[in-house]
N, C-alpha and C positions, 0 to 999 in steps of 0.2 A: 302672604307672598314672599316675605323675607325668609321664612322657614323653608319654603320650597327651594328658593335660590340657594340657601346654604347647603340643603341636602343634596341638590344637584351638583354643586361645586365639590362636595366631599366624594360623591360617586364618580365623577370625572377624574378627580385627583387620584383616587384609589385605582381606577382603570389605567391611568397613565403609569402608575408605579408598577403594575403587573405586566405591561407589555415588555420591558427589557427582560424580565425573568423568563417569560415564555419564550422569547426569541432566543436567549442564550441556551436554554434547554434543548430547543430543536437543533441548534448549531452543534452542540455537544454530541447529540445522538448521530448527526450526519457523519462525524468524524470518528466514531467509535468503532474502528476496525479492529478485528482480532487477527493476529498474525502468529501462526504456530508452525512447528515442524510438519512438513507435508510428505513424508516418506510413504505413507500408506496409500497414495494415489499414483496411478500409472499414467504415463504420457498417452494423450489421445492421438490416434493415427491421423485425425483431421487437423491437429495443430501443427503449425510450421515451425520446425526447429531451425535456429540460426546457428551457423558455424562461423567462428571468427577467431582472431588472435589479438593479444595485447603485449605490450612491452611495459616496463616500469614507468608509472606515471601517465599512461595513456587512458583515455576514456572512450567507451562505446555507449550509444543510446539506442534503445528499442522502444517501440510503442505498441499498444494494443487497444483497440476500441472495445469497451465492456458494454455490452447490450443492456438496456433496461431489464430489470427482473433476474439478473444474473445473481445467484446465490453464493458462489464461491469462485476463486481464482487460485490456480496452483502456479507457482513460479519456480523454475528449475534452471539454476546456473551450475554447469558442470565442467570443471577443468582438470579434475583427477590427480593433480599433483599438490598434495598438502604442503609441501615445502615452499610453494608459491602462494601468495595471498591476493585474492581478488575481493573486491567488496561490491555489494548490490544496494542501491538506493531506489526506493519505490515512490513515485508521485502519483497519487490518485487525484481525481478532480476536487477532493476535500482536504488534501494534506500530504505531507511528506513523511516517509517512514524509513528508518534506517540511519546509517548504513549498516547492513548485515554482513557478517564475515563467516568464514568456515568455522563451524561450530555453533553458529547461531541457531541451527536447526537440531542441535543435540548430538551431531556427529562431526568429527574432524576427519574429512575424507576427500577434500578438494572439490566440495560440492555444497550448494545451498539450495534446499528444497523447502519452500514455504507455502502454507495454505492460508488464504486470506478470506475471511468471512465477515459478516456484520450481523450478529445475532438478532433474529427476529425481523430482519430487513434485508432487502436486495443491496448488492454493492453499489456505490455511486456510479451511475452510468456516464460514459464519456471516455475520452482518450486518457489512458494511463501511460506513463513513461517510466522506463527502467534504465538506470545508469550503472554500467559496469566499469569498475576502475581497477587499474593495476596498481595495487597498494605496494607490493613487494614481489617483483617478478625478476627472476634470474634468466636472462635471455628472452625468448618469445614463448608465450603461453597460449596454447590453442584451447578453445573452450566452446561449448554449446549453450544456448539460451533458448528456453521456450516458456511461454505463459499460456495456460489453457484453463 
């Protein structure tokens, strides 16, 4: 009886030690988004493009609900004046990414175009928010923003 109890305690102890490792691994997989230049993707006619403007130090927010099973998301912030600097920060249901700046997508052209994926999995479903900030703006900068 004593041997059985000792074996049972060892098995329970080993199981308890494995639980945090498995949980941490699943959490890391959930937040492993890949964000890369997205210039090869064209704007969908069904996506709503927002038109707005910013001054130095001003912030605008946008949101998009990402449906379960979505495999990719393209984000396009376009202000067209490389002498002004806007930044883009992305908040998914599993984490914050950025800020991204002109040139983060490989081109310095007054535009940030990013493709967001999660290899082998769908993107986290839920409401994503996007923060556009006027880092260095001379006067007023008009811009467009779309996520599709």
